[in-house]
VOMI-850598 format. One record per residue (C-alpha): residue in one letter; x, y, z. Coordinates in nm, 2 decimals, m for minus. Layout:
residues N
a | X | Y | Z
...
end
This chain:
residues 677
m | 0.01 | m0.03 | m0.01
l | 0.22 | 0.28 | m0.08
m | 0.01 | 0.59 | m0.17
t | 0.14 | 0.89 | m0.30
h | 0.23 | 1.21 | m0.11
r | 0.01 | 1.40 | m0.31
c | m0.30 | 1.18 | m0.28
k | m0.55 | 1.46 | m0.33
r | m0.35 | 1.57 | m0.65
f | m0.52 | 1.51 | m1.01
t | m0.69 | 1.74 | m1.28
l | m0.68 | 1.99 | m1.57
a | m0.83 | 2.23 | m1.80
l | m1.23 | 2.28 | m1.77
l | m1.51 | 2.31 | m2.02
l | m1.40 | 2.03 | m2.23
a | m1.69 | 1.91 | m2.21
t | m1.92 | 1.66 | m2.43
t | m1.82 | 1.74 | m2.75
g | m1.59 | 1.65 | m3.02
p | m1.37 | 1.32 | m3.00
f | m1.27 | 1.21 | m2.63
l | m0.90 | 1.30 | m2.68
c | m0.69 | 1.44 | m2.41
a | m0.40 | 1.55 | m2.68
q | m0.71 | 1.84 | m2.74
q | m0.49 | 1.99 | m2.47
a | m0.65 | 2.10 | m2.16
q | m0.49 | 2.47 | m2.21
k | m0.49 | 2.66 | m2.48
d | m0.39 | 2.99 | m2.33
n | m0.06 | 3.13 | m2.50
a | 0.24 | 3.00 | m2.25
n | 0.40 | 3.33 | m2.29
e | 0.13 | 3.53 | m2.16
k | 0.18 | 3.71 | m1.87
k | m0.07 | 3.65 | m1.59
p | m0.12 | 3.71 | m1.25
v | m0.02 | 3.46 | m0.97
a | m0.18 | 3.49 | m0.67
g | 0.11 | 3.42 | m0.43
v | 0.44 | 3.41 | m0.61
d | 0.70 | 3.67 | m0.55
a | 1.06 | 3.63 | m0.57
d | 1.10 | 3.64 | m0.19
d | 0.86 | 3.31 | m0.16
p | 0.85 | 3.16 | m0.53
y | 0.64 | 2.83 | m0.42
r | 0.38 | 3.02 | m0.17
v | 0.11 | 2.94 | m0.48
l | 0.12 | 2.61 | m0.36
f | m0.03 | 2.68 | 0.00
l | m0.30 | 2.93 | m0.05
a | m0.56 | 2.81 | m0.28
h | m0.85 | 2.77 | m0.05
q | m0.91 | 2.38 | m0.05
f | m1.25 | 2.19 | m0.05
e | m1.31 | 1.85 | 0.13
q | m1.66 | 1.70 | 0.03
a | m1.96 | 1.79 | m0.17
a | m2.29 | 1.68 | m0.09
l | m2.59 | 1.73 | m0.31
s | m2.94 | 1.67 | m0.12
p | m3.15 | 1.40 | m0.30
d | m3.39 | 1.64 | m0.44
g | m3.11 | 1.81 | m0.61
k | m3.19 | 2.19 | m0.48
k | m2.94 | 2.24 | m0.17
v | m2.55 | 2.15 | m0.16
a | m2.37 | 2.14 | 0.12
w | m1.98 | 2.11 | 0.13
v | m1.69 | 2.15 | 0.36
e | m1.41 | 2.36 | 0.31
q | m1.05 | 2.42 | 0.45
l | m0.95 | 2.79 | 0.50
a | m0.66 | 2.92 | 0.29
g | m0.31 | 2.98 | 0.43
e | m0.01 | 2.81 | 0.56
g | m0.05 | 2.45 | 0.47
g | m0.38 | 2.51 | 0.27
t | m0.57 | 2.50 | 0.61
a | m0.65 | 2.68 | 0.92
n | m0.52 | 2.48 | 1.24
g | m0.66 | 2.18 | 1.15
k | m1.04 | 2.36 | 1.12
r | m1.28 | 2.29 | 0.88
d | m1.62 | 2.47 | 0.77
v | m1.97 | 2.38 | 0.66
y | m2.18 | 2.57 | 0.37
a | m2.50 | 2.51 | 0.23
a | m2.64 | 2.70 | m0.05
e | m3.00 | 2.66 | m0.25
l | m2.91 | 2.59 | m0.66
e | m3.26 | 2.78 | m0.77
t | m3.23 | 3.10 | m0.59
s | m2.95 | 3.36 | m0.60
r | m2.93 | 3.37 | m0.21
a | m2.55 | 3.37 | m0.07
p | m2.42 | 3.03 | 0.12
v | m2.49 | 3.00 | 0.46
r | m2.22 | 2.86 | 0.69
i | m2.38 | 2.54 | 0.88
s | m2.24 | 2.47 | 1.26
a | m2.27 | 2.31 | 1.58
g | m2.11 | 2.60 | 1.80
s | m2.10 | 3.00 | 1.76
a | m1.67 | 3.07 | 1.81
a | m1.47 | 3.14 | 1.44
h | m1.40 | 2.80 | 1.39
y | m1.42 | 2.42 | 1.43
d | m1.36 | 2.09 | 1.28
e | m1.67 | 1.96 | 1.15
g | m1.77 | 1.78 | 0.82
d | m1.86 | 1.39 | 0.70
l | m2.20 | 1.51 | 0.56
a | m2.51 | 1.35 | 0.52
w | m2.86 | 1.46 | 0.40
s | m3.17 | 1.33 | 0.52
p | m3.43 | 1.15 | 0.27
d | m3.63 | 1.43 | 0.27
s | m3.36 | 1.71 | 0.19
q | m3.46 | 1.91 | 0.50
q | m3.19 | 1.76 | 0.77
l | m2.84 | 1.75 | 0.73
a | m2.60 | 1.54 | 0.95
f | m2.26 | 1.60 | 1.02
l | m1.95 | 1.55 | 1.27
s | m1.82 | 1.83 | 1.52
d | m1.61 | 1.90 | 1.79
a | m1.79 | 2.20 | 1.94
a | m1.87 | 2.04 | 2.24
e | m1.50 | 1.91 | 2.27
e | m1.22 | 2.01 | 2.07
g | m1.03 | 1.68 | 1.89
h | m1.32 | 1.48 | 1.98
a | m1.61 | 1.48 | 1.68
q | m1.94 | 1.40 | 1.76
l | m2.27 | 1.34 | 1.53
y | m2.52 | 1.64 | 1.49
v | m2.79 | 1.71 | 1.26
m | m2.98 | 2.05 | 1.18
n | m3.27 | 2.12 | 1.06
m | m3.22 | 2.31 | 0.72
n | m3.54 | 2.51 | 0.81
g | m3.39 | 2.68 | 1.06
g | m3.31 | 2.64 | 1.47
d | m2.96 | 2.52 | 1.61
a | m2.77 | 2.18 | 1.51
r | m2.87 | 1.89 | 1.74
k | m2.62 | 1.68 | 1.92
l | m2.70 | 1.34 | 1.88
t | m2.43 | 1.17 | 2.03
g | m2.17 | 1.19 | 2.35
v | m1.90 | 0.87 | 2.28
k | m1.51 | 0.82 | 2.31
g | m1.36 | 0.79 | 2.00
f | m1.36 | 0.85 | 1.64
l | m1.70 | 0.89 | 1.44
a | m1.70 | 0.87 | 1.00
t | m1.90 | 0.89 | 0.73
p | m2.29 | 0.91 | 0.83
r | m2.59 | 0.84 | 0.63
w | m2.92 | 0.79 | 0.69
s | m3.16 | 0.56 | 0.64
p | m3.41 | 0.54 | 0.38
d | m3.70 | 0.56 | 0.62
g | m3.53 | 0.87 | 0.79
k | m3.53 | 0.76 | 1.14
t | m3.14 | 0.67 | 1.18
v | m2.82 | 0.75 | 1.11
a | m2.57 | 0.49 | 1.07
v | m2.23 | 0.59 | 1.15
l | m1.86 | 0.41 | 1.14
f | m1.71 | 0.42 | 1.51
t | m1.38 | 0.30 | 1.66
e | m1.45 | 0.32 | 2.03
n | m1.14 | 0.46 | 2.23
a | m0.91 | 0.46 | 1.98
t | m0.63 | 0.66 | 2.02
r | m0.57 | 0.81 | 1.68
a | m0.74 | 0.85 | 1.36
a | m0.85 | 0.54 | 1.14
g | m0.59 | 0.46 | 0.84
p | m0.22 | 0.38 | 0.77
l | m0.13 | 0.70 | 0.61
v | m0.16 | 0.92 | 0.99
a | 0.14 | 0.90 | 1.19
e | 0.18 | 0.55 | 1.41
t | 0.18 | 0.54 | 1.75
p | 0.55 | 0.49 | 1.90
e | 0.55 | 0.13 | 2.06
t | 0.76 | m0.01 | 2.31
g | 0.78 | m0.26 | 2.56
e | 0.64 | m0.59 | 2.45
i | 0.49 | m0.53 | 2.06
k | 0.18 | m0.73 | 2.02
d | m0.08 | m0.68 | 1.70
a | m0.32 | m0.48 | 1.90
f | m0.59 | m0.26 | 1.71
f | m0.88 | m0.14 | 1.71
e | m1.23 | m0.20 | 1.48
q | m1.43 | 0.01 | 1.32
r | m1.79 | m0.10 | 1.39
l | m2.11 | 0.01 | 1.23
a | m2.33 | 0.19 | 1.45
l | m2.68 | 0.29 | 1.45
v | m2.83 | 0.66 | 1.65
d | m3.18 | 0.73 | 1.68
v | m3.24 | 1.03 | 1.49
a | m3.50 | 1.11 | 1.77
s | m3.37 | 1.00 | 2.12
g | m3.03 | 1.01 | 2.03
a | m2.93 | 0.62 | 2.13
l | m2.66 | 0.47 | 1.98
r | m2.60 | 0.08 | 1.92
q | m2.33 | m0.08 | 1.79
i | m2.43 | m0.36 | 1.56
s | m2.15 | m0.51 | 1.39
p | m1.93 | m0.77 | 1.54
a | m1.66 | m0.64 | 1.79
d | m1.37 | m0.91 | 1.61
t | m1.50 | m0.72 | 1.24
y | m1.34 | m0.39 | 1.08
i | m1.61 | m0.21 | 0.89
y | m1.44 | 0.00 | 0.55
e | m1.77 | 0.08 | 0.33
y | m2.18 | 0.05 | 0.39
d | m2.48 | 0.18 | 0.24
w | m2.84 | 0.08 | 0.33
t | m3.10 | m0.10 | 0.18
p | m3.40 | 0.06 | 0.05
d | m3.62 | m0.10 | 0.33
s | m3.40 | 0.02 | 0.62
k | m3.35 | m0.33 | 0.73
s | m3.06 | m0.42 | 0.61
i | m2.69 | m0.29 | 0.50
v | m2.45 | m0.44 | 0.28
l | m2.08 | m0.37 | 0.35
t | m1.71 | m0.45 | 0.30
a | m1.54 | m0.58 | 0.61
a | m1.27 | m0.80 | 0.74
k | m1.16 | m0.91 | 1.07
g | m0.83 | m0.82 | 1.25
n | m0.63 | m0.53 | 1.20
g | m0.84 | m0.31 | 0.97
d | m0.54 | m0.08 | 0.83
n | m0.36 | m0.40 | 0.71
n | m0.68 | m0.64 | 0.61
w | m0.86 | m0.42 | 0.34
w | m0.72 | m0.63 | 0.07
t | m0.89 | m0.94 | 0.19
a | m1.27 | m0.75 | 0.28
q | m1.56 | m0.97 | 0.16
l | m1.86 | m0.82 | 0.05
f | m2.14 | m0.84 | 0.35
v | m2.52 | m0.80 | 0.42
l | m2.59 | m0.68 | 0.78
s | m2.94 | m0.70 | 0.93
t | m3.03 | m0.38 | 1.14
t | m3.25 | m0.55 | 1.38
s | m3.08 | m0.86 | 1.46
g | m2.73 | m0.79 | 1.42
q | m2.67 | m1.11 | 1.17
m | m2.42 | m1.02 | 0.92
r | m2.35 | m1.28 | 0.63
s | m2.08 | m1.31 | 0.34
i | m2.23 | m1.29 | 0.03
y | m1.92 | m1.22 | m0.20
k | m1.56 | m1.33 | m0.18
p | m1.40 | m1.11 | m0.44
k | m1.09 | m1.25 | m0.65
l | m0.93 | m0.89 | m0.57
q | m1.01 | m0.61 | m0.39
i | m1.37 | m0.44 | m0.38
a | m1.47 | m0.13 | m0.28
r | m1.79 | 0.13 | m0.33
p | m2.07 | m0.09 | m0.26
v | m2.40 | 0.06 | m0.33
a | m2.74 | m0.12 | m0.28
s | m2.97 | m0.09 | m0.58
p | m3.32 | 0.10 | m0.59
n | m3.52 | m0.16 | m0.56
g | m3.31 | m0.37 | m0.31
g | m3.22 | m0.69 | m0.51
s | m2.90 | m0.63 | m0.61
v | m2.57 | m0.43 | m0.52
a | m2.32 | m0.34 | m0.74
f | m1.95 | m0.27 | m0.62
i | m1.60 | m0.23 | m0.78
e | m1.35 | m0.45 | m0.83
g | m0.99 | m0.43 | m0.94
l | m0.57 | m0.44 | m0.83
m | m0.58 | m0.18 | m0.57
s | m0.29 | m0.08 | m0.39
d | m0.46 | 0.19 | m0.11
e | m0.77 | 0.19 | 0.05
d | m0.87 | 0.52 | m0.09
s | m0.74 | 0.47 | m0.43
v | m1.05 | 0.25 | m0.60
g | m0.98 | 0.15 | m0.95
g | m1.14 | m0.13 | m1.15
d | m1.42 | m0.28 | m1.32
v | m1.83 | m0.29 | m1.23
f | m1.98 | m0.59 | m1.08
l | m2.36 | m0.64 | m1.02
l | m2.44 | m0.93 | m0.77
p | m2.77 | m1.03 | m0.72
l | m2.88 | m1.06 | m0.39
s | m3.03 | m1.40 | m0.42
d | m2.81 | m1.58 | m0.62
g | m2.46 | m1.44 | m0.44
i | m2.31 | m1.48 | m0.87
p | m2.12 | m1.14 | m1.01
r | m2.19 | m1.01 | m1.33
n | m1.90 | m0.79 | m1.48
l | m2.08 | m0.45 | m1.63
s | m1.79 | m0.31 | m1.78
a | m1.53 | m0.59 | m1.90
e | m1.24 | m0.50 | m2.16
r | m1.36 | m0.12 | m2.07
r | m1.06 | 0.09 | m2.11
t | m1.18 | 0.25 | m1.79
s | m1.09 | 0.24 | m1.43
a | m1.43 | 0.29 | m1.24
s | m1.31 | 0.47 | m0.89
a | m1.70 | 0.53 | m0.79
l | m2.08 | 0.43 | m0.82
a | m2.42 | 0.54 | m0.79
w | m2.77 | 0.46 | m0.84
t | m3.06 | 0.67 | m0.98
s | m3.45 | 0.58 | m0.92
g | m3.53 | 0.46 | m1.24
g | m3.28 | 0.20 | m1.16
k | m2.99 | 0.30 | m1.39
l | m2.59 | 0.32 | m1.25
i | m2.40 | 0.62 | m1.29
a | m2.02 | 0.53 | m1.27
f | m1.68 | 0.79 | m1.23
e | m1.42 | 0.67 | m1.43
n | m1.06 | 0.76 | m1.47
v | m1.04 | 0.80 | m1.83
d | m0.70 | 0.81 | m2.06
g | m0.58 | 1.04 | m1.74
e | m0.92 | 1.27 | m1.73
s | m1.25 | 1.29 | m1.54
g | m1.51 | 1.07 | m1.75
i | m1.88 | 0.98 | m1.59
a | m2.06 | 0.67 | m1.78
r | m2.45 | 0.56 | m1.77
i | m2.48 | 0.18 | m1.69
d | m2.84 | 0.03 | m1.82
p | m2.79 | m0.33 | m1.57
s | m3.04 | m0.52 | m1.75
s | m2.89 | m0.47 | m2.12
g | m2.54 | m0.37 | m2.04
k | m2.54 | m0.14 | m2.25
i | m2.28 | 0.17 | m2.14
e | m2.33 | 0.54 | m2.25
d | m2.04 | 0.83 | m2.18
a | m2.21 | 1.11 | m2.08
y | m1.92 | 1.33 | m1.98
r | m1.53 | 1.33 | m2.05
a | m1.29 | 1.60 | m1.98
p | m0.92 | 1.68 | m1.85
e | m0.98 | 1.79 | m1.51
l | m1.07 | 1.64 | m1.14
l | m1.47 | 1.58 | m1.05
t | m1.47 | 1.50 | m0.67
s | m1.71 | 1.47 | m0.38
g | m1.45 | 1.37 | m0.16
f | m1.28 | 1.06 | m0.32
w | m0.91 | 1.07 | m0.41
s | m1.01 | 1.03 | m0.76
t | m1.35 | 1.10 | m0.98
s | m1.69 | 1.11 | m0.81
a | m1.98 | 1.30 | m0.74
s | m2.27 | 1.39 | m0.54
l | m2.61 | 1.27 | m0.73
s | m2.98 | 1.39 | m0.69
r | m3.19 | 1.07 | m0.62
d | m3.33 | 1.07 | m0.98
g | m2.94 | 1.11 | m1.09
s | m3.05 | 1.45 | m1.28
v | m2.82 | 1.64 | m1.09
a | m2.48 | 1.65 | m0.97
a | m2.25 | 1.82 | m0.71
f | m1.84 | 1.81 | m0.66
v | m1.54 | 2.00 | m0.64
r | m1.40 | 2.10 | m0.97
s | m1.01 | 2.18 | m1.03
s | m0.80 | 2.15 | m1.32
y | m0.41 | 2.27 | m1.39
a | m0.55 | 2.59 | m1.54
e | m0.85 | 2.68 | m1.25
p | m0.84 | 2.63 | m0.90
p | m1.10 | 2.42 | m0.65
e | m1.46 | 2.53 | m0.63
i | m1.82 | 2.37 | m0.58
w | m2.02 | 2.32 | m0.92
a | m2.34 | 2.20 | m0.94
g | m2.63 | 2.11 | m1.22
a | m2.75 | 1.84 | m1.46
i | m2.47 | 1.66 | m1.59
g | m2.25 | 1.84 | m1.83
k | m2.42 | 2.15 | m1.81
w | m2.33 | 2.24 | m1.41
k | m2.25 | 2.57 | m1.31
q | m2.02 | 2.71 | m1.04
v | m2.14 | 2.75 | m0.71
t | m1.88 | 2.91 | m0.51
h | m1.60 | 3.18 | m0.61
r | m1.34 | 3.12 | m0.26
n | m1.03 | 3.09 | m0.50
a | m1.16 | 3.39 | m0.76
g | m0.88 | 3.58 | m0.90
m | m0.62 | 3.30 | m0.84
k | m0.40 | 3.15 | m1.17
p | m0.13 | 2.89 | m1.19
g | 0.19 | 2.96 | m1.13
w | 0.33 | 2.71 | m1.37
g | 0.28 | 2.69 | m1.80
e | 0.06 | 2.50 | m1.99
a | m0.02 | 2.17 | m1.92
r | 0.01 | 1.91 | m2.23
c | m0.14 | 1.54 | m2.24
l | 0.14 | 1.28 | m2.39
h | 0.06 | 0.96 | m2.54
w | 0.33 | 0.72 | m2.64
k | 0.40 | 0.33 | m2.72
s | 0.57 | 0.05 | m2.48
d | 0.57 | m0.29 | m2.56
g | 0.24 | m0.30 | m2.73
f | 0.06 | m0.08 | m2.45
a | m0.07 | 0.29 | m2.51
v | 0.08 | 0.53 | m2.21
q | m0.04 | 0.86 | m2.11
g | 0.11 | 1.13 | m1.91
w | 0.10 | 1.47 | m1.87
l | 0.38 | 1.72 | m1.95
i | 0.36 | 2.07 | m1.74
y | 0.55 | 2.34 | m1.88
p | 0.79 | 2.64 | m1.67
r | 0.62 | 2.94 | m1.57
d | 0.72 | 3.25 | m1.86
f | 0.81 | 2.97 | m2.11
d | 1.05 | 3.09 | m2.38
p | 1.02 | 2.82 | m2.69
t | 1.36 | 2.98 | m2.78
k | 1.55 | 2.79 | m2.44
k | 1.65 | 2.45 | m2.35
y | 1.49 | 2.36 | m1.98
p | 1.57 | 2.08 | m1.75
m | 1.30 | 1.83 | m1.64
v | 1.23 | 1.62 | m1.33
v | 0.99 | 1.28 | m1.41
s | 0.80 | 1.23 | m1.09
v | 0.67 | 0.92 | m1.07
h | 0.27 | 0.87 | m0.87
g | 0.30 | 0.63 | m0.59
g | 0.01 | 0.34 | m0.56
p | 0.13 | 0.21 | m0.80
s | m0.28 | 0.15 | m0.87
v | m0.36 | 0.52 | m0.90
g | m0.34 | 0.72 | m1.17
v | m0.26 | 1.09 | m1.24
q | m0.53 | 1.34 | m1.35
p | m0.52 | 1.69 | m1.38
s | m0.58 | 1.92 | m1.04
w | m0.45 | 2.21 | m0.87
p | m0.18 | 2.11 | m0.65
s | m0.13 | 2.21 | m0.28
a | 0.11 | 2.18 | m0.04
f | 0.14 | 1.82 | m0.06
d | 0.21 | 1.86 | m0.46
y | 0.61 | 1.93 | m0.39
e | 0.74 | 1.84 | m0.76
m | 0.48 | 2.11 | m0.85
a | 0.73 | 2.37 | m0.73
l | 0.95 | 2.25 | m0.98
p | 0.79 | 2.43 | m1.30
l | 0.76 | 2.74 | m1.08
g | 1.13 | 2.72 | m1.08
g | 1.18 | 2.67 | m1.48
y | 1.17 | 2.30 | m1.53
f | 0.91 | 2.11 | m1.73
l | 0.82 | 1.83 | m1.47
f | 0.63 | 1.50 | m1.67
l | 0.44 | 1.30 | m1.45
p | 0.39 | 0.94 | m1.66
n | 0.05 | 0.64 | m1.61
p | 0.29 | 0.37 | m1.68
r | 0.14 | 0.05 | m1.66
g | 0.00 | m0.07 | m1.32
s | m0.18 | 0.28 | m1.30
f | m0.57 | 0.37 | m1.33
g | m0.72 | 0.51 | m1.65
q | m0.63 | 0.21 | m1.94
g | m0.86 | m0.06 | m1.81
e | m0.81 | m0.30 | m1.56
a | m0.58 | m0.57 | m1.78
f | m0.30 | m0.24 | m1.76
t | m0.31 | m0.17 | m1.40
r | m0.25 | m0.56 | m1.38
a | 0.05 | m0.54 | m1.61
n | 0.31 | m0.48 | m1.34
v | 0.16 | m0.80 | m1.12
k | 0.53 | m0.96 | m1.05
d | 0.69 | m0.72 | m1.21
f | 0.81 | m0.36 | m1.04
g | 1.06 | m0.17 | m1.17
y | 1.06 | m0.35 | m1.50
g | 0.76 | m0.27 | m1.75
d | 0.65 | 0.02 | m1.58
w | 1.02 | 0.18 | m1.59
k | 1.00 | 0.10 | m1.95
d | 0.70 | 0.30 | m1.99
i | 0.83 | 0.54 | m1.84
l | 1.20 | 0.61 | m1.98
a | 0.98 | 0.57 | m2.36
g | 0.76 | 0.86 | m2.20
v | 1.07 | 1.04 | m2.13
d | 1.17 | 1.01 | m2.47
e | 0.84 | 1.15 | m2.63
a | 0.88 | 1.42 | m2.38
l | 1.21 | 1.56 | m2.51
r | 1.06 | 1.44 | m2.89
v | 0.77 | 1.72 | m2.81
a | 0.94 | 2.01 | m2.57
p | 1.27 | 2.20 | m2.59
i | 1.42 | 1.99 | m2.24
d | 1.76 | 1.92 | m2.21
p | 1.85 | 1.57 | m2.25
q | 2.20 | 1.61 | m2.00
r | 1.96 | 1.77 | m1.74
l | 1.71 | 1.53 | m1.63
g | 1.57 | 1.51 | m1.26
l | 1.38 | 1.20 | m1.11
t | 1.17 | 1.21 | m0.79
g | 0.83 | 1.05 | m0.67
w | 0.68 | 0.93 | m0.30
s | 0.60 | 0.60 | m0.17
y | 0.57 | 0.35 | m0.49
g | 0.71 | 0.70 | m0.67
g | 0.98 | 0.67 | m0.43
f | 1.07 | 0.35 | m0.47
m | 1.09 | 0.38 | m0.87
t | 1.32 | 0.69 | m0.77
m | 1.59 | 0.42 | m0.60
w | 1.49 | 0.16 | m0.86
g | 1.56 | 0.44 | m1.16
v | 1.90 | 0.54 | m0.99
t | 2.00 | 0.17 | m0.99
q | 1.92 | 0.11 | m1.36
t | 2.08 | 0.40 | m1.55
d | 2.28 | 0.69 | m1.52
r | 2.05 | 0.88 | m1.73
f | 1.90 | 1.10 | m1.46
r | 2.14 | 1.39 | m1.33
a | 1.97 | 1.41 | m0.99
a | 1.71 | 1.22 | m0.77
v | 1.47 | 1.29 | m0.50
a | 1.32 | 0.98 | m0.32
g | 1.00 | 1.04 | m0.08
a | 0.93 | 0.72 | 0.16
g | 1.08 | 0.50 | m0.10
i | 1.12 | 0.09 | m0.10
a | 1.49 | 0.01 | m0.12
n | 1.48 | m0.34 | 0.00
w | 1.13 | m0.58 | m0.06
s | 1.24 | m0.85 | 0.14
s | 1.32 | m0.63 | 0.46
y | 1.03 | m0.42 | 0.37
y | 0.73 | m0.71 | 0.44
g | 0.88 | m0.77 | 0.75
e | 0.88 | m0.41 | 0.89
n | 0.55 | m0.20 | 0.74
k | 0.23 | m0.23 | 0.91
v | 0.01 | m0.32 | 0.60
d | 0.21 | m0.63 | 0.41
q | m0.15 | m0.74 | 0.32
w | m0.12 | m0.57 | m0.02
m | 0.19 | m0.73 | m0.11
i | 0.06 | m1.05 | m0.20
p | m0.17 | m0.96 | m0.54
f | 0.12 | m0.78 | m0.66
f | 0.36 | m1.01 | m0.56
g | 0.16 | m1.35 | m0.60
k | 0.30 | m1.50 | m0.26
s | 0.47 | m1.40 | 0.08
v | 0.84 | m1.32 | 0.07
y | 0.86 | m1.61 | 0.28
d | 0.72 | m1.82 | 0.00
d | 0.87 | m1.65 | m0.28
p | 1.19 | m1.44 | m0.19
q | 1.30 | m1.42 | m0.53
v | 1.06 | m1.21 | m0.66
y | 1.08 | m0.99 | m0.42
a | 1.47 | m0.94 | m0.43
r | 1.42 | m0.94 | m0.80
s | 1.26 | m0.59 | m0.81
a | 1.45 | m0.48 | m0.48
p | 1.69 | m0.15 | m0.53
l | 1.95 | m0.32 | m0.32
t | 2.01 | m0.57 | m0.55
f | 2.16 | m0.33 | m0.80
i | 2.27 | m0.08 | m0.56
k | 2.67 | m0.09 | m0.69
n | 2.50 | 0.06 | m1.00
v | 2.40 | 0.43 | m0.85
r | 2.61 | 0.72 | m0.95
t | 2.33 | 0.97 | m0.89
p | 2.34 | 1.23 | m0.62
t | 2.01 | 1.15 | m0.44
l | 1.83 | 1.34 | m0.17
i | 1.62 | 1.10 | 0.06
l | 1.31 | 1.23 | 0.26
v | 1.06 | 1.00 | 0.51
g | 0.85 | 1.07 | 0.81
d | 0.95 | 0.89 | 1.16
s | 0.63 | 0.74 | 1.24
d | 0.54 | 0.64 | 0.87
g | 0.37 | 0.27 | 0.84
e | 0.34 | 0.23 | 0.57
c | 0.69 | 0.28 | 0.41
p | 0.89 | 0.25 | 0.70
t | 1.17 | 0.51 | 0.80
p | 1.45 | 0.20 | 0.77
q | 1.39 | 0.16 | 0.43
s | 1.53 | 0.53 | 0.36
y | 1.77 | 0.45 | 0.62
e | 1.96 | 0.16 | 0.39
f | 1.98 | 0.34 | 0.08
w | 2.10 | 0.62 | 0.23
h | 2.34 | 0.42 | 0.47
a | 2.42 | 0.23 | 0.11
l | 2.50 | 0.51 | m0.09
k | 2.72 | 0.68 | 0.19
t | 2.92 | 0.41 | 0.22
l | 2.95 | 0.36 | m0.21
g | 3.06 | 0.73 | m0.19
v | 2.79 | 0.86 | m0.41
e | 2.67 | 1.21 | m0.29
t | 2.35 | 1.18 | m0.07
q | 2.10 | 1.32 | 0.24
l | 1.83 | 1.16 | 0.46
v | 1.59 | 1.40 | 0.59
v | 1.39 | 1.23 | 0.87
y | 1.07 | 1.43 | 0.98
e | 0.97 | 1.40 | 1.35
r | 0.64 | 1.31 | 1.40
e | 0.49 | 1.26 | 1.05
g | 0.34 | 0.96 | 0.91
h | 0.34 | 0.86 | 0.53
m | 0.13 | 1.19 | 0.44
f | 0.29 | 1.46 | 0.57
v | 0.07 | 1.73 | 0.77
k | 0.28 | 1.98 | 0.95
p | 0.31 | 2.30 | 0.73
e | 0.66 | 2.36 | 0.81
h | 0.74 | 2.02 | 0.73
l | 0.57 | 2.05 | 0.37
r | 0.72 | 2.36 | 0.32
d | 1.10 | 2.23 | 0.39
v | 1.01 | 1.92 | 0.16
i | 0.92 | 2.16 | m0.13
r | 1.25 | 2.40 | m0.06
r | 1.51 | 2.11 | m0.03
t | 1.37 | 1.94 | m0.33
a | 1.42 | 2.29 | m0.52
a | 1.74 | 2.33 | m0.39
w | 1.87 | 1.99 | m0.47
f | 1.77 | 1.98 | m0.84
d | 1.89 | 2.34 | m0.85
a | 2.23 | 2.22 | m0.76
h | 2.24 | 1.96 | m0.99
l | 2.05 | 2.02 | m1.28
k | 2.08 | 2.39 | m1.36
end
């Protein structure tokens, strides 16, 4: 499980809607690369400030009747947040009235979010720490007036509230007495004394809206990941696994849980990973996504339909060259699939009875209702959608409306312009595969000059770069601000080209995917004025591994920056907190087939390295533990290769402290400047 540090980054120009052929080579940004535009926050003293200033949106939630939209936003500021505080707003789509803030308290700001509309569109459920900082509870607000009503007073973490179709109950995921937020991206709790496989289970709880009474209904030994109500409010379909929740997502099965008896029965054990279960409007079936996935929240695969009666799933999107990332039903029984399509966002309508698929929308941008890839919040009939929309050209805002005809709701980032140049979609061939990637031009690009270029490899490996406005997490986007081309390839193993493409790197890490990247570098050199003698390489997580791997395979790159990388798959297997993700990719455990792990380990070829390499990692990273970076640094130091190792205190796989995010950006830029300029 190797998610990129840029977990929220993906998108490009807007308004290439449904007309014309679906080709990202249409160029998302047509504007003149030489045209000088105002760039908010870019100045000589702090050229990377633009990455910190955009107002960030975390979730968009449309009311079932399609008339109101609520959203969660983080205030702009250092690191793109306001000290971890989040605000909730709501607006009526059919009026010109200004959005109103929804809050459980009266102070300036709290941590509020995780929105869920009631079936009648009159009430909004959300989580808030207004009663006690750092301890979110469930609240319900009547949107016709009045104060928010506090429903829970639990100790632990709540997440993902959802109303029952009859409007009497709100389900919520509850991790009782947990010491940290759920998920392997956050900083791990230090372990001392006797080490045991201790964990907290995230269970499903039901909260009675009238009384606030909470009861946990899922088994105490089972971790619940995702869920959806059946239309009769008597059952819930969910994905779950026994044992450690951070580690066992890759073995999760599909279950049906009775809300009255609490009885839970397995209805499907997948061959690979499953996600996003949604019950059909008639209650007779459940749709879900199954595919090869390396991260819990990075979803991509085929769309399956499973009748609840016979338990035999049917693949509705077999051989489709897309990766579905989220699903929604319409009240008329049609299925809406949100997809990564060749590095762009796509929306498809599926008729489950005939199997017919209609492409409703595609554009080089990111539409998201809160996930890491394409998604949207739909009205009950599917006629209206709401989401956060952004691109390399346009900062994030809330949009809503009919598919392909939506309108902008917020203008929080009005006036912000990109601090980088044109974003261009590239295609090339490699081993018979059609491969795609994005080439970001330098700011103030001059076509008469030659520029250095840095290749940034995404994490995952099961993810795909979709163009979106970057944030402080996207350290590599500082490079175009400093006069570099930035190349973002989607090699085999990525989402966006269909399931066969995603599975093409199984038992082959660092070989076929590396060949795809090098072929993409050649294509970038062909189409843009890039100096082949001034190439750099970087990446975080799986991209950090590919950086470590790349410098053992070629001297083509003059400098490298490896973030949270993997130096030795054999030792990594016993060090990380999420080893279950490795079995589908390597075929067996390291104890059963050590050769396949050694074959892809950078340390196996370490004596080939000549490239100066900066290594960055958090000291509490459970996904790509610090010893992996130390191993690589120690080897380079011993072999006399120029290197530096920087370990960041109390940071997990995904950094959260603004001063550390800024330090990563500055160190990366300085390293490449020293070696490529």
